[in-house]
N, C-alpha and C positions, 0 to 999 in steps of 0.2 A: 601388535605393534608396538616396538621397543618406546621405553619411556623416552628416549630421544627423538622417535618420531611422532609422540603425539605433543612434546615441547614446538615441531614445525608446523603441523597439519593441526593442531590441534586438537582435542577430544571431537568424536563427532556431535556431542551434545553443544559443546560449544560452538564448533563451527554452525551448525544449523541454527543456534540462537542468534548468533551474529548474522547471520543471512535473513533470520526471521525479523530483525530488528529493521530490517531495509524491504521487507517483503513489499512486493509491488503494491497489490491492491488497487491496480490497475488507474488511474485517473484518466477518465479520456479528456478532459479538458487539455491535456498535454499533449498536443500532437507533434512531438519528436519524430524525425525522419534523420535518415544517415544523411541526408542534402543538409543539414541543418548541421551537423557537427562540420562536411566538408566546409562549409560557407566560414562556420569558425576558424578552420584552419587556414581557412585563404587570407581571412583578417591576420594572425600572427604571423603568416609571410610576408604580406605587403608590410608590417609594421618593421619585420626584420629588413627587409629591401629598401626601407624608408629611413629606417634610422641605424645604421651601419656603425655610428660610434657608440652607441648603446651596446648592440649585440658584442661589439669588441673589448669591450672594456669588461662585460660578463665573461667571455671568453677567456679574457687575462686574467681575471680574478678565479675564475676556475684554476686554470692551470696554476696560478700561485698556490691556491690549495692543494693541488696534487702534490708540490713540493714538500707543501707542511706533512702533509702526509707520508710520504716516502721518508721522510727525516724523522716518523714519529713525534710528531708535535701535535698532531691532530688532535682532540678533544670530542671530536662531533660523535653523535649518539643517535640511534634510531628514537623516534618520541615514546614516551613509556603508553604500553597500552599495546604497543606493534607486533602482533606476535610474531609476523614473518621473520622476524630475526631474535628469536626467544631461542634458537637452538645455542647451548652453548660454546659451539666451534666458532661462532662469531666472534665471541671475546677473546676465546684461548689461543685460536688459529690466528699469525701474525698477518699469512695471507689473506684468509676471510677478512679478518678486521680491516685492513686496508682497501680490501673491494668494497666491501658495503661502506667505508667514509668516502672513498672516491663516489659510489652511487650517490650518497646523500650531497655531497659537494654539488655534483653534476646536476642535480634535482633543483638544490636551491639557486643554483645559478639558472636555470632553464624558467624556475617560477619568477626569479627576481628581472628576468631580460622584460616578462611582461608587465611587470608592475612597475617598471621603469621607462616604458614606452610613453609616447603623448597619445596613447587611445583613450575613448570615453571609456568612463565607467562598463558601461554596459558591453562596450565591446572587450574589455579586461575582461570581466566575467565570461565571455565566449571563448576569449584565447584560452583562459586558464581551464576551461573542461578538455579542450584538446591538449594542452599542455600536461594536465593532471593525469588524463589517460596514458599519454605519452611516457610519463614517469612511472606510473606504477607497472605498464608493461615490459619494461626494462630491468624493472628488478632481478638482482642475481638470485633471488630464490626460485623466479620462474623456469629457471633451465636444467637441466640435469647437473651438467659438469658443475656447476657453481650451488648446488642447491647440498650443503653438508648431509641431512637428513636421507635425502634419494640418493646420495652416492653411498651411503652407508647403508641403505636399505636394500640397494642395488647389488650389494656383495653378503650381506646376511643373508638375500635369499639366492644365490647364485643367477643372477640375473631374472629369476621371473618376476620382480617386480616389475620390471620393464616390460616383459611380453603382458602381464596383465593390464598396464598401461595402454599399451598401444591396441590393445582388444577394446578397452574402454574408449579409447579415442575414435577407433571405427566406429564402435556401436554411436558415439554420440554423433558422428559426420552423416550417418546412415537414417539416424531415427531423433536426432536432436535438433539438425540445421547447425549442425557444427558447433555447440555451445557446449561447453562442459556439464552432465545433468546436476542439479544440486540436490538431488531425493531419488531414493530408492523407490521407483513407483509401483514396483513387485510387489510392495509390502502391505498397499492399502488397496482397499474397495469400497466406494461406495454404497452405501445400504448394508454392508456387514461389519466393516470394522471405523468406518466413518460415515457420519449421518445417520445415527442407528436409533435416534428415538422414535418412539413408537407415534404413530398419525396415519393418516388417510389425507389423498387429495379429494377436496370436495368440491372444487369447481377449474374449470379448465375452459379456456377459449384459445384462438389462435397464436396469443402472445403470451399467457401464463398458465402455471397452475397453481392454485392456492392450496395450503397443507393447512389442514388441522391437526395439531396435536394432542395425543390421549391425555387429560390431567393425570397427575398422580397423586391428588388429592383429594379426600372428600367431599369439601367444600369448595367453593372457586368466587374470585371476584367476578362479579357480572358483566364490567367493562373488558373487554378482550384486547391485546396488543397484536399490531398488526404488523410484521417485518418487512421491510423493502428493502432488499441488498441493490449491490449496484450490479450495473447490466453488463460490467465488463469479467464479472468473476461469478462461479456458479456461488447459490444461494447460501452453501451448508456451512459457512466460515465458522456461523455462530453455532453450530449444530458438528463438532468435529468429534474427539473422543469425548467419554460421558464426563471424565476430570476437568475440562474445561470448555465444558457447553453450555451458554447462556441459557438455549432452550431450555435444558434440563431444570435448571438453576432457579430461572421463572415459574416454570412448573410445580416444582417441590415449593415455591413460595405464594400457590394457587393463583396463578396468574394464568388465564386461558389466553392461548397462544396459535394465531395465525402467522404463516411465513408464506410470501411468494418466492415463485421457482420460475425465473425469466427463460424465456425459450431461447435458445443459442441460434440467431438468425443467420438466413445466408442471403449471398446478392439476389435472389426473389423477393427478400423483404427489405430491399433497400431504401423503399418508401416509407417505413416505420420509425415515425418523428416523434418529439416528446408528447405531442399531444395523440398520439397511437398511444404510447406506455402509460400518460394519463386518464387515458378513458377506460384504459384496462384497468389499472388501479382503483378507480370508482367502482366499477363492477368488482371486484375482490374486496371492497369495502361493503359494499351492499351486502354482498353473499356472508360477509363476517359478521355483520349485525344481524343478518335475518336468523342466521344460525344460533347464535350467542344471547337473541333475543333484547338486545341494548339498542338505543337508539342512536349512540356513538360509540368510537371506539377511541384509543390510543394506538399512535401510530410511530413507530421507529423506522429512522431512514439513514444510512452511513455512504460516507462519500458521494457518488453520484447518485445513489437512492435516495440519498438525503436531498438533492437536489428535486429529484421527480417526487417526492415526498412532499415537499414545500411546495413545489409547483402545483400539485393537483389541489394541496392544501388551500391555495391562495385562488383557485380556481372557486371555490366554495363560497368566495364574498360575505358579505353582511348577511345572508341568509342563515337558517338553523344550520348549525354545522354537523357534519359527520365526525368530527376531527375534535374531542376532546381535550387529549395530551399530545403533545409535539416531541419526540426523542431524536435529537438530531447527533450524530458521532463522526467525528474526524469530516467535517461536511464544510466546505467552502462557499458561501451564497453568494459573496463579494468576490468575483474572478478576479478582481484587481489587487485582492490581497494575497493573491498566490505568487508575487512577484518577490518574496522572502524565501519562494522554494529554493530547491538548489536546480530548477529547471527553467527560474525566473528568469534568466538572461536569454534563452530560447521564447520565451512568449511574446513574441513581436506580431504584428499586425500580417508582416508578410510572411511569417513562418504558420499564423494560424489559417490566412487564404490557401497556401499550398497545400497543407495538410487537409483542408475541406478538399479542394479540389482532387485530392488523391484519393479521397475515400470514396466521392461522387464516382471515379473513374470506376474504380474496383468495384462499387455497389456497397461494400463494408470494410470496416478494419478489423483488421486479426489480431485479437491478444495475445498471440506469439511474437508478432514482429513489435509489438509495445513492448513487451517482457524482453524482448533482445536490446531495443534502445534505452529500456530502464537501466538494465543490467549494466549500461555501459558506463554509467551516470555512478553509480558502486562498484568499480571493476572489483577491488579486492577482497570485499565481502561474496559478491554475487558471481566473480569469473575467476580471477587467479588463486582463491582459495580451492574452490573445486578444481583448477588447472591443476595444481601441486597435488592435492588426495587423491584426485583420477586418475592421473596420468603419471606424474613422478613418481609417486610410492605404489600407483599402482592399487589402490584402495577403492572399493565400492561407495558411492555416496551414502550420505547416513538415510535413515529411513524417520521423516519427521513428517509430521501430520501438517504442521501448518506450512511446509512446505509443497507438498504435494498437492493442498489446495491451491497455492498460488503457481503450480504448473499447470492448473487445469483452469484454463484460460477460456473464455469464450470471444465471440465476436461482437462489432457493433453494425447496426445497419447505419448506411451511411446518411441518411438523414438525421438521423438522432444525434451521430458523432456532429453534423453540420450546426444542428440547434444548440447544442452543448458549444462549441466555439463561437457560434453568435454572442453566446451571455457575453463573453470578454467585450463584446462594441455595445451592448445594449444594457449592461449590468440592471435585470427588471427588478430583481430584490431589491434596489435600491432605488432606483427611478421608477415611480410608477407609471405607466400606462403605456411601456416598452414592448408588452408581451402580451399577447393573446392567445390562447390555447383553447381549442373547441367554440369559440367565438365570445370566452371571459377572458376579461381584462387582468393582469395580474397586478395587485396593488394590495402590498404588506399591511398597510394602514388600516384595511378594512379585513382583515381576519384577526381573530385572538386566539390564544390557546395556551395552557400552561406548559411551558416549555422547560427542556432538561436537554443541555449541548455538555458533548466531551470532547475535549482534545486530548491530543499527546505533546508532551514536551518536547521528545527528540522527532518528532515526526517532519521526515523531508518531503513529503506528498501534498500535505494540508497542512502547513504552518499553523502553530497553535494560535497567534496572534491573529492569524487571516479567520481562524474558527472564533476568535472570541468575535469578532466581527459579524460573525453568523448569531451569536446568542444577541448582539448588540441589536442586530435587524429583529429578532424575534421581540424583543420587549422588553419593558421594566418588569423585575421579577422574575425573571430567567434565571434558574440555576444553573451555573457553566461549573464544569469539573476538568482539572487540568492533571492528567495521569502521569504517572513518572515513567513512560515508553514512549513506542512509536506508532506508526500509522495503524496495524493490525494489533500489536499487542499490547496498543490501549486499550482495547476493545477485548480482547483474551484475557481477563482478570480476574480469574476466578478467586475467592475467599482463601483457597489454598497456598496461593502464589505468595510467599515468603517475602518477597521482595518490593511488594507491592506499597506504593503512597500515593497521595492524591491530595491535590489543593482544590477547596468548593469553597464558593462563596456566589453572591449576587452578583449580577452584571450591571456596572454603572456606566456612565456617559465619556468617561476616559478613556486613556491610551489604555492599550492594554498590559503595560507596565505596572501602572495603579493597581491591578489584580494581586500582584504579586505579594504586596505591601499587607493588602487588606484581607486577602482570602486565608481562612482556615487550614492549618495543615495537618492530615492525618496520615496514619498508617493504617495499612489494610488496602483492599480492595474497596474503589468507589461501587460495586455492584451490590454491596448493603447496602448503602447508603440510597443507593438509585431503587432498589425493591422497596424500602419505606417510603421514598417519594412517591412510588406507581401505585402499591399499595392503597395510600391515601386518597388515591385518584381513580381508583378502579371500581368505587362503587361496592355496593352489599355483598354481602358473601350468600351465596347460593350454593345450593346442591349441585355437586358436579355431573354432568350431562354422561347418562349411561350406555351411550352411542355416539359416534361422531355423525357429522352433517344432519341432516333434514329431510323432511320429503321433499322441499325444494330442491334442495340439492345434496343428493343422495351419495355415498362416496363412490370413488370411481377407482379406486385402486390404493395400495399402502404406501406410503411413504418409504424413501425420498422421491418419488413417484417418476415420471419417463423422459421429462425435459431435462434435467439435471444430465442425461446420459447422451446428450446429444452432442 
């Protein structure tokens, strides 16, 4: 690829990082459907019809701006960091410069139309979702004739780039449901170059496989850590390539590690609800306790896995707890705090009920369907970026491990999806007595554990201020970490990351913004602080086990197990 092409499409590494900052790590609490966007479009259409004066004013303003552009008097320019227009042709060619400025003026007029209507704030947000998608879709970079890098590539390759792009398009049409592929999936295979940390399955039931990892140190801490991943993604996000594997890092720190691998359900498992998952988690905890010889364990849960872990923890009540320490990452326990997310305007009682009815009808929620809708919430990074790269330039999508994992979605049984959506109405972690699981009532005031809560400052799935509320729910003394990354990247933050920074401090009763002024700012990865925190709470050092499993829980096969391939 020529320098100019790289300017347009961005190097594969930069394109991958841009997408990974908005990786889905799908949040099943958000029941986004295509109908939600259709209804948002209807809101905008009604506003235009009901307020023709506003529409006329915006149109006349746009026409006037076109006159300034044609006269060479417009100073419009794309936002800093918008790589779509980084090709020098957009500056050097008067034709392309005028086209760019006209596009920017049109986008501003359409967006301004929404702002100047008398719609309510929530309806304006919903209307902006539609206008933003429309504005991004008609960018001149998205068509062959008006994309200078694509035209240049066509000429340089004698038309081969167009044929390669057409082949990529047809492949995506048949294999990826018409969406541009974000990753070259042929470059990865689970168990061979992903999820390769040695270990074994030491427990299996209908819902989970429990993996115990092989210690890498002569001595280990007695109290193990059990990782509970989200149900809508495969478990190996924390064990990708060795250089960014959290599992390997913790093993090297002398922590015994167990990880749950959820089974990928089908419609036949439609009745698996939150109570089913909590019961399965209890079996996993008992197995880890028996094998390690520890009366209790530490537990880590991320996103929806954190909700499941906390729900299980809360069922233990005031009895002698099996959970000593609880680590929650990018996890919203108060669903009302999700209103600040990019999808907050779609989280209405009506959309929640419609999403629940849809999953009940089908028996499952397909992760691929959620992924498609999430992609349209970030179209420049997750759609048009790859449209240009794959189809207009005729390049292959990049090979990037995070994006491979992101595309390896799973399904949710209807009952679990419905239970998660019901959390919006009951808010049981804030309101005691609103949820009962396996005949045990959830009351967070009756349980206590040392807690460590992690959020990402640019996270659009679980906004950091909402995760701060999670830390407040866990109680006084909870450590809160605010990483300088997004949803998944805030977790995949090894000490080798030169860009890593974070803020850390104790949780108070005040608003989240107060944390920003009182917290300690540090360079480097929060993994190092967490390692020290966890080691201090993981018991005495003991000789590492010579073999995995136990007489009661023998090994059933090597990691990464079998459920991860379903």
